[in-house]
C-alpha positions as MATLAB code, in Angstrom:
seq = 'MSMAQSLPVEILFGIYLGVLTGMFPAFVSWGLGFLFKYITGVSIPAFGVVVLALALAGINGGLLALNDPAVLASGYRVVIALIVVLMISLYAHSKGDSMGASVPKRLSLKRIRDRTLSSDVVELVGSRGEVRIEVIGEVIDMEGYPPLSERTRAEIKDSEWRLPADLPISELETRFVERLRTELGLADVSVDIDERGRATVVAAPPLSGISKRVPAGKRAVSIDAFVPTGLARGDEVIVLAGDTEIAGTVVAARSSLNTDETVKTDGGTPPGEPIHPAAAPTTTGGDGRVTVAVARSRAAELLGVERGKVIVTARGTRREYELISMLRRAGKRFRKATVGPSGELAGATIGSANVREAHGVAVLAIKRPDGWLLAPRGDTGLRDGNELFVIGTRENLDAFEEVIA';
ca = [
       0.015   -0.020    0.001;
       1.101    3.597   -0.624;
       1.622    6.072    2.154;
      -1.662    7.908    1.317;
      -3.600    4.604    1.441;
      -2.089    3.367    4.700;
      -2.308    6.669    6.629;
      -6.059    6.235    7.602;
      -5.288    2.738    8.760;
      -2.341    3.971   10.797;
      -4.531    6.683   12.398;
      -7.157    4.122   13.402;
      -4.432    1.805   14.701;
      -2.917    4.664   16.702;
      -6.292    5.616   18.274;
      -6.875    1.944   19.193;
      -3.380    1.677   20.707;
      -3.838    5.013   22.565;
      -7.120    3.906   24.135;
      -5.678    0.490   24.984;
      -2.520    1.870   26.678;
      -4.213    5.035   28.124;
      -6.909    3.502   30.327;
      -4.585    2.772   33.213;
      -2.832    6.222   33.122;
      -6.279    7.812   32.921;
      -7.484    5.953   36.014;
      -4.339    6.868   37.937;
      -4.621   10.516   36.830;
      -8.259   10.673   38.043;
      -7.445    9.059   41.369;
      -4.515   11.314   42.034;
      -6.437   14.434   41.003;
      -9.388   13.574   43.261;
      -7.313   12.620   46.311;
      -4.918   15.589   46.021;
      -7.766   18.104   45.695;
      -9.916   16.505   48.329;
      -7.110   16.298   50.959;
      -5.042   19.434   50.247;
      -7.405   21.626   48.231;
      -4.648   22.175   45.635;
      -4.713   20.877   42.017;
      -1.864   18.809   40.636;
      -0.066   20.797   37.823;
      -0.925   19.645   34.279;
       2.811   19.105   33.533;
       3.036   16.517   36.249;
      -0.030   14.677   34.896;
       1.534   14.615   31.434;
       4.815   13.187   32.674;
       3.087   10.552   34.750;
       0.727    9.539   31.947;
       3.601    9.198   29.435;
       5.573    7.115   31.845;
       2.730    4.719   32.517;
       1.769    4.573   28.831;
       5.430    3.808   28.002;
       5.368    0.876   30.355;
       2.138   -0.396   28.815;
       3.402    0.133   25.312;
       6.650   -1.633   26.091;
       4.813   -4.706   27.440;
       2.688   -4.756   24.282;
       5.779   -4.497   22.122;
       7.394   -7.491   23.890;
       4.349   -9.545   23.027;
       4.019   -8.254   19.507;
       6.909   -6.148   18.024;
       4.694   -4.978   15.096;
       2.625   -2.869   17.486;
       5.214   -0.116   17.612;
       6.562   -0.658   14.053;
       5.144    2.593   12.697;
       5.999    6.092   13.996;
       2.589    7.476   12.933;
       0.625    5.173   15.163;
       2.975    5.872   18.067;
       2.524    9.635   17.850;
      -1.244    9.343   17.563;
      -1.352    6.926   20.475;
       0.629    9.362   22.660;
      -1.730   12.162   21.775;
      -4.769   10.015   22.692;
      -3.133    8.948   25.979;
      -2.517   12.611   26.887;
      -6.058   13.684   26.039;
      -7.650   10.880   28.077;
      -5.335   11.475   31.044;
      -5.826   15.244   31.128;
      -9.615   14.828   30.904;
      -9.676   12.196   33.675;
      -7.537   14.441   35.860;
      -9.792   17.462   35.372;
     -12.875   15.291   36.330;
     -11.085   13.976   39.424;
     -10.035   17.451   40.386;
     -13.599   18.809   40.117;
     -15.013   15.861   42.095;
     -12.465   16.399   44.852;
     -13.561   20.005   45.112;
     -17.302   19.233   45.242;
     -17.416   16.287   47.632;
     -18.051   17.415   51.219;
     -15.095   16.790   53.508;
     -17.274   15.891   56.432;
     -19.993   13.465   55.319;
     -22.832   12.929   57.701;
     -26.424   11.704   57.553;
     -27.642   15.232   58.241;
     -25.559   16.679   55.358;
     -26.961   13.976   52.980;
     -30.508   14.712   54.088;
     -30.008   18.436   53.657;
     -29.218   18.075   49.946;
     -31.280   20.317   47.650;
     -32.951   19.904   44.301;
     -31.129   20.052   40.989;
     -31.463   23.600   39.559;
     -32.801   22.400   36.175;
     -36.062   21.052   37.688;
     -36.953   24.408   39.359;
     -39.703   26.416   37.717;
     -40.006   30.167   38.289;
     -43.553   31.122   39.297;
     -43.801   34.842   39.822;
     -40.929   35.912   42.066;
     -40.302   32.440   43.568;
     -39.286   29.018   42.453;
     -41.435   25.930   42.568;
     -40.863   22.263   41.788;
     -43.424   19.816   40.489;
     -43.170   16.600   42.429;
     -43.530   13.650   40.047;
     -44.624   10.370   41.605;
     -42.737    7.604   39.808;
     -43.464    3.890   39.730;
     -46.414    2.337   41.468;
     -47.776    3.668   44.747;
     -46.835    0.950   47.203;
     -49.179   -0.372   49.892;
     -47.868    0.138   53.417;
     -47.282   -3.118   55.297;
     -49.785   -3.775   58.038;
     -52.601   -1.765   56.488;
     -55.343   -2.643   53.976;
     -54.514   -2.066   50.277;
     -55.134    1.288   48.671;
     -58.114    1.659   46.356;
     -57.341    2.228   42.692;
     -58.924    5.649   42.829;
     -56.624    6.728   45.703;
     -53.629    5.400   43.794;
     -54.568    7.363   40.722;
     -55.089   10.563   42.856;
     -51.620   10.232   44.366;
     -49.867    9.469   41.071;
     -51.765   11.702   38.644;
     -52.410   14.835   40.705;
     -50.165   17.887   40.245;
     -48.131   18.409   43.413;
     -46.131   21.663   43.643;
     -43.885   22.712   46.541;
     -41.373   25.577   47.181;
     -38.077   24.756   45.482;
     -35.734   26.448   47.966;
     -36.216   23.848   50.716;
     -33.915   20.927   51.586;
     -35.172   17.658   50.258;
     -35.904   16.387   53.789;
     -38.267   19.344   54.292;
     -39.871   18.761   50.918;
     -40.564   15.146   51.955;
     -42.131   16.321   55.192;
     -44.377   18.816   53.417;
     -45.386   16.314   50.768;
     -46.369   13.837   53.471;
     -48.530   16.438   55.188;
     -50.300   17.351   51.930;
     -51.050   13.707   51.184;
     -52.348   13.198   54.725;
     -54.470   16.342   54.678;
     -55.908   16.270   51.174;
     -56.452   12.538   50.801;
     -57.035   11.637   54.445;
     -54.365    8.821   54.312;
     -53.681    6.999   57.614;
     -49.923    6.954   57.073;
     -47.483    7.955   54.299;
     -43.769    7.523   53.618;
     -42.116    9.506   50.850;
     -38.624    9.576   49.298;
     -37.712   12.403   46.910;
     -34.563   12.589   44.799;
     -32.638   15.650   43.466;
     -34.851   15.773   40.324;
     -38.112   16.009   42.225;
     -39.124   12.413   41.601;
     -40.921   10.731   44.517;
     -41.631    7.199   45.549;
     -44.659    6.859   47.807;
     -45.672    4.153   50.295;
     -49.175    4.870   51.709;
     -51.902    3.441   53.839;
     -55.595    4.113   53.051;
     -57.891    6.183   55.311;
     -59.044    4.181   58.277;
     -62.265    6.160   58.586;
     -64.299    8.925   56.942;
     -65.630   12.026   58.548;
     -65.051   10.684   62.102;
     -61.332   11.070   61.628;
     -61.684   14.745   60.745;
     -63.859   15.717   63.761;
     -61.790   17.178   66.611;
     -62.122   15.797   70.135;
     -65.117   17.300   72.007;
     -66.898   18.178   68.765;
     -69.834   16.689   66.909;
     -70.476   16.535   63.173;
     -73.840   17.711   61.885;
     -74.999   17.871   58.251;
     -77.374   20.535   56.944;
     -78.768   21.532   53.522;
     -77.702   25.070   52.638;
     -76.680   27.388   49.790;
     -72.965   26.596   49.717;
     -70.484   29.405   48.896;
     -68.099   28.904   45.932;
     -64.579   27.798   47.022;
     -65.603   26.329   50.425;
     -63.009   23.766   51.535;
     -62.393   21.403   54.402;
     -61.110   23.197   57.450;
     -62.827   26.532   56.737;
     -64.393   28.292   59.745;
     -68.057   29.056   59.187;
     -71.188   30.236   60.981;
     -74.389   28.262   60.414;
     -77.622   30.244   60.643;
     -80.790   28.233   61.158;
     -83.731   30.371   62.183;
     -82.724   32.223   65.385;
     -79.868   29.819   65.884;
     -76.246   30.937   65.121;
     -73.538   28.355   65.608;
     -69.851   28.493   64.745;
     -68.093   25.436   63.426;
     -65.466   23.960   61.111;
     -66.208   22.405   57.728;
     -65.334   18.707   57.568;
     -67.105   17.950   54.289;
     -69.156   19.786   51.696;
     -70.830   19.166   48.337;
     -72.468   21.590   46.057;
     -73.998   21.478   42.623;
     -74.535   24.053   39.922;
     -76.805   21.556   38.227;
     -78.660   18.450   39.406;
     -76.611   16.069   37.262;
     -73.317   16.711   39.071;
     -71.956   13.779   41.016;
     -68.494   15.038   42.032;
     -68.748   17.737   44.588;
     -65.403   18.368   46.255;
     -62.898   18.437   43.443;
     -63.875   21.833   41.992;
     -66.891   20.453   40.066;
     -66.335   17.816   37.365;
     -68.963   17.546   34.613;
     -70.469   14.019   34.171;
     -68.504   11.718   31.869;
     -65.218   13.493   32.175;
     -62.227   11.929   34.058;
     -61.626   13.163   37.564;
     -58.553   15.378   38.121;
     -58.394   16.346   41.801;
     -57.469   19.968   42.443;
     -54.562   20.831   44.701;
     -57.048   21.981   47.351;
     -60.571   20.492   46.814;
     -63.257   23.157   46.941;
     -66.969   23.461   46.212;
     -68.351   24.949   43.006;
     -71.108   26.846   44.797;
     -74.873   26.511   44.797;
     -77.377   24.321   46.593;
     -75.686   21.487   48.478;
     -74.996   19.983   51.841;
     -72.405   20.924   54.433;
     -71.093   18.794   57.334;
     -69.829   20.976   60.203;
     -68.026   20.104   63.383;
     -69.633   22.084   66.218;
     -69.425   22.123   69.979;
     -70.990   19.018   71.512;
     -73.385   21.053   73.589;
     -74.840   22.773   70.497;
     -75.056   19.884   68.048;
     -78.667   19.137   69.000;
     -79.762   22.609   67.911;
     -79.031   21.766   64.264;
     -80.735   18.325   64.286;
     -83.977   18.426   62.431;
     -83.293   21.777   60.713;
     -84.387   21.409   57.092;
     -82.299   24.253   55.669;
     -79.862   26.806   56.917;
     -77.379   29.415   55.795;
     -73.583   29.131   55.747;
     -71.384   32.205   56.286;
     -67.614   31.819   55.938;
     -65.664   33.500   58.732;
     -62.553   35.511   57.860;
     -59.414   34.284   59.627;
     -57.627   37.644   59.380;
     -54.079   38.369   58.344;
     -51.172   36.343   59.710;
     -48.460   39.002   60.103;
     -45.849   36.452   61.034;
     -46.102   34.961   57.545;
     -45.674   38.385   56.002;
     -42.605   38.932   58.094;
     -41.038   35.620   57.062;
     -41.859   36.337   53.409;
     -40.119   39.718   53.596;
     -37.023   38.151   55.161;
     -36.935   35.393   52.534;
     -37.172   37.986   49.730;
     -34.228   39.756   51.285;
     -32.185   36.555   51.047;
     -32.468   35.543   54.687;
     -33.194   32.021   55.936;
     -34.088   30.421   59.246;
     -32.268   27.348   60.569;
     -31.784   25.258   63.691;
     -28.188   24.429   64.654;
     -27.014   22.358   67.622;
     -23.854   23.202   69.536;
     -21.469   20.290   69.449;
     -19.100   19.241   72.268;
     -16.044   20.017   70.099;
     -17.500   23.138   68.421;
     -15.741   26.439   68.603;
     -18.656   28.016   70.438;
     -19.116   25.392   73.167;
     -18.524   27.122   76.560;
     -18.388   30.601   75.042;
     -21.040   33.391   75.269;
     -22.835   34.964   72.324;
     -20.985   38.215   72.940;
     -17.495   36.751   73.318;
     -17.975   34.614   70.222;
     -18.986   37.781   68.365;
     -21.665   35.725   66.511;
     -23.323   38.513   64.546;
     -20.095   40.217   63.297;
     -17.885   37.157   62.867;
     -20.373   34.792   61.354;
     -23.062   37.093   59.913;
     -25.998   35.391   61.720;
     -28.273   36.432   64.512;
     -29.460   34.112   67.287;
     -33.186   34.459   67.754;
     -33.749   31.748   70.419;
     -32.022   28.978   72.381;
     -33.690   25.715   73.365;
     -32.198   24.159   76.474;
     -33.245   21.189   78.628;
     -34.894   23.572   81.103;
     -36.885   25.462   78.400;
     -36.682   28.248   75.769;
     -34.689   31.470   75.936;
     -35.917   34.083   73.459;
     -33.870   36.953   72.220;
     -30.781   35.966   74.226;
     -28.414   38.640   75.402;
     -24.674   38.824   74.724;
     -23.698   37.314   78.040;
     -25.743   34.173   77.380;
     -23.582   31.062   77.556;
     -23.626   28.385   74.860;
     -23.422   24.823   76.084;
     -23.090   21.446   74.443;
     -26.478   20.275   73.125;
     -28.087   23.720   73.014;
     -30.330   24.213   69.923;
     -29.862   27.655   68.397;
     -32.473   29.135   66.076;
     -30.602   31.576   63.866;
     -31.234   33.704   60.825;
     -28.840   34.786   58.015;
     -27.936   34.107   54.464;
     -27.706   30.539   53.294;
     -23.947   30.807   52.863;
     -23.419   32.241   56.372;
     -25.736   29.639   57.906;
     -23.742   26.809   56.258;
     -20.515   28.160   57.545;
     -21.920   28.737   61.049;
     -23.139   25.152   61.217;
     -19.604   23.939   60.467;
     -18.265   26.104   63.237;
     -20.591   25.030   66.053;
     -21.066   21.381   65.107;
];
């Protein structure tokens, strides 16, 4: 063959030889890059990686040549093989270096549970981020309970579940469990969410109906009434029946804008259409029936009443939520941190540790075995096991946790 005809073959042979002899140097380069960065925080110079890779590749190539002298017979394939070895080794070293920089140096169960969502699954809604929790796989029956109904499985899997995206995954799991308990009345739930917002759910069916929603000391009474639009379970209402006026809490409601409706608490589903439960089931408004939990002593006053009126009571404004929202918009977060026996703050006072200036956080409260201490002063001592409730930016809180743990 001529040189022009054999060159493509030599190139392919060189690439093959480079991959064959470069795997071990690449693995060594990755391992050294990872360990050196993880332990010392400094990257190995690229020149050192090149020298090491060439030395290891030379040993591999020499062993191959001893077995088959024709492997290194051409200079073209040797040059191409060396280039491939260097490229693979440098790439492996950069990946090991980046992994050594990103892996936490102090792994703990708490650190693993405080991991957050991947940024590419966060959706911006207005001025805040939300994540859509996707239930994957089959909803598993919880051991020791009766099996779930097919309708409940479909509601868990097919409903649209949205939660704030700036929470640790452990908190997202807690909130998702509470939503499933509250909205579907499940007896017990276990949830596991990964970094991409995908959840696996193990659930137990409701053990009872309305009786489970009636608080202790209350009685549930049903009455026909004109039901307001948007009435939901848990709303505070006043029932008017003649001269009787009784305050209570809604435990169930159904309304109908036409007599053919059969679904009453999912926002109103026309007959024949599939059911898609709303995030918060509400009534559509109109004539219907309301079940209200009222004081035991006044339940008898509603018995036998043919029709009444339902007035929804305003709950007022929760100023504490407004304050928290303002702080979050300003980049502040709340967190609980426990003083460890070997932490820098154990045995010090808030003032001597200069917590606000040195660490950029403010201590709002301290929980001790003998009770709570709100707005602690500078001379307040910090002891092993004290739980501090602090506020600051996320970066400052992360650094502060490392200091006191």
